N, C-alpha and C positions, 0 to 999 in steps of 0.2 A: 504493500500500500504506500508506504513512505517513499518507495522507489519511484513513484509516479510524480512526486512533488519536486518542482524545480524553481529556481529564481527565474525571473522573466528573461534575463540575459542568457542563462544556461539553456532555457527553453528555446530561445531564438536560434541558438547555434544548433540544437538538436533537430529543430524543425527544418532548418536549411539542409541538413543532411538527408532527412526524409524526403524533402522535395526533390533532391538530387536522384532519389530512387523512384521518382514519379508517383509518390504517394500524394493523394488528395487530402488536404488539411481542412478540418471543420473546427470552427471556433465558437464557443458560447461564453458569454460574460454576464456576471450579475453578482448579487450579494449572497443569495442562497443561504439565508440565515437559518432556516428550518427546512431540511430536506423532506419533501412530501411526495406522494404519487405523481403529482403534476410535474415535478422536476425530473423524476425518473423517466416518465413517458417522454418528456421533452428531450432528454439526453439520448434515449433510445431512438427517437425519430431523427434527431440531429446526426447520429452516427451513420445513418443510412445514406447521407449525402456524400460521404467520402470514406477514406481508409483510417484516418487518425482523428480522434476527437480530443481537442484541447479545451479545457475550461479554466478561465481566469476569474478570480473573485476580487471584489473590492475590499481593500484593507480596512480595518476597524475605524480608523480616524476619518475616513472618507464616506462612511455609511451615513446617509442623511435621511433615514426613515423615522426619526424621532429621537428624543433625548435618552431613551433607555435601550436603544438598539445599537449594535446588534446584540442579540441574546447570547449567541455563541461567538467566541473569539475567532479571528481569522485563521489561526492554526487548526482549530477544531473543525471549522467549516471546510478547510482544504482537505483534512484527513477524511471527513465524511464523504466528500465528493470522490476522492481518490479510491475509496472502497467500492465504488460502483463499477460493475463489469464493463459498462459501455464507455467509460472514460479512460483515455490512455495517458494523459498528462494534465497536471494541475499547477497553476502558478498564482501567487498573490500579486495583484496589480498595485504597486505603490504610488499610483498617481490618481488624481481625482476623477478622471474619466477613462473610458475604455480605449481612447485614441492611441495612447502609447502602447497598450497591449496589442492592438491591431497592427500597428507599425512593426512591432517585434515579430509577430506570428505570420503576418501577410497571408491570411487564410484564403483558400479557394471558395469556402462558404462561411459566411458569418450568420449564425442562426439565432433568431429571437422568437419568443412566444407570440401567439396571435394577438395578444393585447397591445402589441407595438405596431400592428399593421397600419393603423390610422395615426399618422405622425402628429396630428393636432392634439391627440390625447396624451402625448408624452409630455409630462410636466417639465422635464429638463430640456426638451428640445434636442436632446443628444442623438436621437436615432437618425436624424437627417445628416448630422456631421459624421456619424459612424458609417452610414451608407456611402457617403462620398469618399471616406478614407478607405473602405474596403474596395470600392471600385477603382480607386487610384492604383491599387496593386493588382488589378485584374480579377478581383474576387467578386462575389455576388452576395447580396443580402437576401436571405430566405426566411420563411416563417414556418413553424410547426403548427399543426391543428389539433393538438392533443387536449385531453381533459385539463381544465384549469382549476387550480386552487390558489388562494392567496396566503402567503406565509404570514403577512401582517394580520389577516383575519384569524388564522389559526392561533397565532401567538396571543392576540387580544382575547380570544374566547377561551383558550385552554391553558396558556402558560403565563400570562401576565399576572404578577403578584399584587395588582391593585386592590384596594379595599373594596368591600361590598358596596359602599357608597358610590365610588367612582364607577364600578361596573354597572350598577343600577342606573346611574345618571346617564351613562353613555348608551345603554340599551334603550332607555326612554327617548333620548335625543335622536337616535338613529331612526326612530319611528316617524319623526317629523322633519328632520333635516338631512338632506343628501349632500354628498361631496360635490356633486355637479352644481348644486345651488350655491354652495360656498365658493367654489371656483369662479362662478360668474361674478361674485362681488369683487374678487381680485382683478378681474378684467376691467371692471368699471373704475376702480381706484387708480389704475395705472395711468389714467388721463389727468389726474389731479395735480395742480401746482400749489405748493405749500410754502407759506412764509412762517419761519420759526424764529422766535426771539427768546433769549435767556442767557444764563450764566454758563460760560465755558469752565469746565473743571478738569484739571489734569490729575488723573489717578496714578500716583506713584506707589508701586508695590515694592517694599523692601523685604526680600525673603531672607529669613534668619533661622539660625539653629538656637533655640532657647537653651541657656545653660543653667538657669535656676537663679537662686539668690546668691548675691555676693557674700564672701566669707566673713567680712567685717562690717557689713551694713545691710540695710533692708533693700538695697538696690537689686532689681531684677536685671540680669545680664543676658545678652544674646550675641552670637557670632554672625556677622553679616556674610551672606552668601552671594546674592546677586540682586539686581533691581530691574524693574520693568516699568515703562510708562505707557498708559492707555489714555485715550481721549474720552472723557466722561462729560456729565452734565448735558447741556444743550448740544454739544458736539455729538454725543452718542445718539440723542434723539434725531438730529438731522440725518445721521448716517443710517439709522434704522429705517427712517421714512424714505430715504433715497432708494432703498431696495424695493419699494412698492409703488411710489408715486412717479409722476413724469418729471417733475422738477422741484427742487428745494432751494429756497433762498434763506440764508442764515444771517440774522442780525445779532452780533455779539461782540463784546470788547475783549481785548487782551491788554496786558500791561507789562511793565518792566519788573522782572524779578531780579534777585541778587546775582544769579548766574547767567540767565538768559531771559528773553521775553516769550519764548515758546511759539513765535509766529510761524516759523518754518515747520515745527513739529505739527502744529494744528493743520496747516495746509497739506502736509503729507498724509495726515490721518483722514482728511475729508474725502468722502465718496466723490468721484468725478461729477456726479449729477447735482452736487451741492455747490452753489455759489455763495461766497462769504463776503458780507459787508464788514470788513475788519475795522473796528473803531479802536484806535490806540489810546489808552488812558495812562498818561505819564505818571499820575499820582497814585496809582493803585496797581498791584501786581495781578497777573493771571492767578486765579484761585488754584492752589495745589493742595490736594489731600494726600498726605504721605502716610501710608499704612504699613506697619511692621507686622509681617505675617510669618507664622511657623510654616516653613517650606513643606514639611512632611504632611501635617494634618490640616493645613490651610486655615488655622485659627488666627484671627486678628488679635494681636497682643496690645497694640497701641496705635493711636492715630494723631498726627500732627498736621495742622492746617495753616497754610500760608495765605492770608486773606486781609483785605481792607474792605469792609462792608459799609463804610460811611457813604452818605449820599454823593452822587455824581456832581461834579462841578457843572455850572450852567452851560459852558461851551460844549462839553462832551454829551450832556443830556440833549442839547439841541441837535447834535449829529444823529442821535437815535431817533428823535422825533421826525426830522427831515426824511430819514430813510423809511420810516413807517408810512409817512404820507405818500412818498413816491411809489410805494409798492401796492397800494390798495387796489388799483385797477387791474393788476396783473396776476392775482392769485385767487384761489378758490377758498382757502381757509388759512387762519393764523393759529399757530400752536405756541402758547405761552408757557415756557419751561421756567417757572419762577422758583429758584432755589433760595431766595431771600438773601442774596449776597450783594445787593446794592444796585443792580442794574434797573430793576423794575420797581419804581416808587409810585406814589399816588398819581403824580402827573403823567407818567408813562401809562399807567392803568387807564386814565381818562382818555388818552389818545387812542389806546387800543379799543376801548369801548365805543369810540366814535367811528371806528372803521366799519364798513358795511361788509364784513367778512364773517363766515362761520368761525366762531371763536372757541378754542379748546384751551383749558386752563389746568395746569398742575402746580398748585401752590404748596411747596414742600416745607415741612417743619424738620429741622435737623439741629444738631448740637451747636452749629455756628450762628443760627438765628434765634435760638432759645424760645421757640414757640411763638414768635411775634409775626411770622409770615403765614397768614391764614387765607383760606378761600374767601372769607367774608370781606376782604379788601377789594374784591371785584364786584361791581354793581350788577353785572350780568355776564353770562357766557352761554354757549350752546351745548357744551359737553365738558365735564370735569372728571378727572380721575385722581383720587387721593387715597391715602391709607387710613386705617381705622383711627389711629392716634390723631391724625390731622383732622378727621371728621369730628372727633370729640372735642378737640381744642376749638374748632370753629363753632361748635355748639355750646362752648363754655361749660361742658358737663363731662367729668371724668368717666362716668359710668353710663353715658347715654346709650340707649338702645340703637343699634346700628341701622336697622330697617327704618325706624322713625327718623333717624338722623339723615339718612339718604333722602327721604322724602322732603324733610324740612329744608335741607340745603338746596335741593332742586328748585323748590318754590322760591327760596331766598334769592337765588341768582338767575331764576327764570330759565333754567337749563332744559333742553329737550331730553338729555340723558345725564345721569350721574352715576359714577362707579366709586365704590369704596373697596379697596383691596384688603384682604384679611389674612395675609401671610399663609401659613400652612392650612388655613381653613378655606382658601379660595378667594372668591370675590362676589360682591353683590351689586346689582345694577337696578336702577329705578328710572322711570320716565315721568315727564310732566303730566302725561295723560292718564297713566295707570296708577291706581292706588297701591297695588301689590308689587313688591320688588321681586327680583329673581336672583337666586343664589346658584353659583357654579362652583364645584369643589376644585381644589388644587389637583393638577393632573400629573405631578411628579413626586416620587417618593424619595428621590436623591437630590440633595442640595449641595453644591460646591460653594456658591457665593450668591448672596441675595442683592449685592450692590448692582444697581442698574436694571434689575428685573422690572420694577415699576415703570421706569422710563421706556423699556421695550414694550410693555403692555400698552402704555399710553400711545406710543408711536403708531402702532398698527390699528388700534381701536379707534383712534381719532379719525383716520381715513374712512373707516367703516361707518362711523357715526355721521360723517359728512354726507354720505350717499344714502342714509336712512335705513341701514340694515337693522332688522329687528333686535331688540335688546338682548333676548336670549342668545342669539347667535354672536353678538358682539362680545359678551362676557365669556362665552365658550372659546372663541378664537383668541381672546385676550389671555385666558388661562393657558391655552396651548403655547402661546408666545412666552408666557412666564415660565412654563415648564422647560422650555429650551434655554431661556435666559439664565436660570439658576444653575445651569451646567457650565456656564462661562465664567471664568475668573475675572472679576471686575468688568471692564469693557474691552477685553482683549480682542473680541470679535463682535460682529453685529448680526442681528437676525436677517436672514436672507429668504427670498421668496420660495425658491425651490425646496429647501429643506422643510420650511414651514408647511408648504402644500403637501409634501409627502407625509409629514407627520399628521396633518389633518385627515388625509386620506386613510391612514392606518387607524385613526380614532373612529372614523365613521364607517368602516367596513367590517 
């Protein structure tokens, strides 16, 4: 069995020898997370096209079927496939798409299942590129017509270790909501042009090895190992939205820090679809949140913030106002990412309120603003997304009932939709028209880092709210986004359309 498994380079050389012997090479590629009768029939049918059947599998880090996938590691998946009598060779593809594997193997026949026959149904759009690459080497794309099973469906129904609450929730949801319906929403939001305003935050992660208490004092010591910089705050929101919308315009300031002003770093981190109105503020640094993290267990030990959250001077504030006024006619919605770090004061809020744009607000409470930054500072908005603590602060009630709070805050700011995220309990959404709110459970059992999860939730659901997606579906999609976001350390990467669509498909099948 193990004698069938090669590296892609080794396999390329072996296939070249076989082609010299006039052997016809057949190639299948996929994740193959759970081998089922559909796969076996597919391989059996594929082998009939030639003499040698080669199967390449997607390595673990490139599997994009959801935050808890793959179920089985790449080595186990390779061994399982190698055990099948129809398969001659197996290789793990270390690249994000099948293109490199096709270039290495140059198959006479590249075989896919019948569900790939209609290219428009392929979320990734990869089947067209794969066909072109196969034909470039004189090969042919063909399809099998065998019995179909869905690995994702089987895993969801029989192997997933989700709670009964989640299983029952998804079963009920599937009876009313189809993947095709959800997919249609993402087609619509792809035409939206978004204006985003807020505080840029540089997330600096200092990875350390905690050593414990110093011998002669109460000081906790740690050995520095490495550091990484990520683009957070409104930068993360703009990048999340750029993966789904047509265009994103970012209004945000940067400043002069002790070592650098981060301008080039910010530009480098921005998605190409984001245009940035960079407003330099000489009297205030770019906000940097420096987190000291246990490298092994990812526990945050300490956080240091570099910030000046005093009010903007008149000249810098006017630059923000002028930019807001110039953008009104060109965008479909404005997203206000208000972290309470000085950019958005009452005057800026008034100008935002005067814009004739669908307005989305996230007014965050954090350790740097001491609970002073509340949703109630906004006279109106169309959609808001805040967490439970922020909702209770806005209600001035530490123990406020969340369902009642959602309804009260919606009425207070005249919002069409309002969401309160509940951490491990999921999220709750209400509307101006409906008395009853809707709760959706959290969809992930594993959490690496909660930093940025709420921003990701807001980014995608804001677009859905703009086009009038039903509340139940907004909060479901938002929690799917959140499930993906908590698997990302800080804002090391951003939510992308294809992995999200694949994850939603697995949840709804």
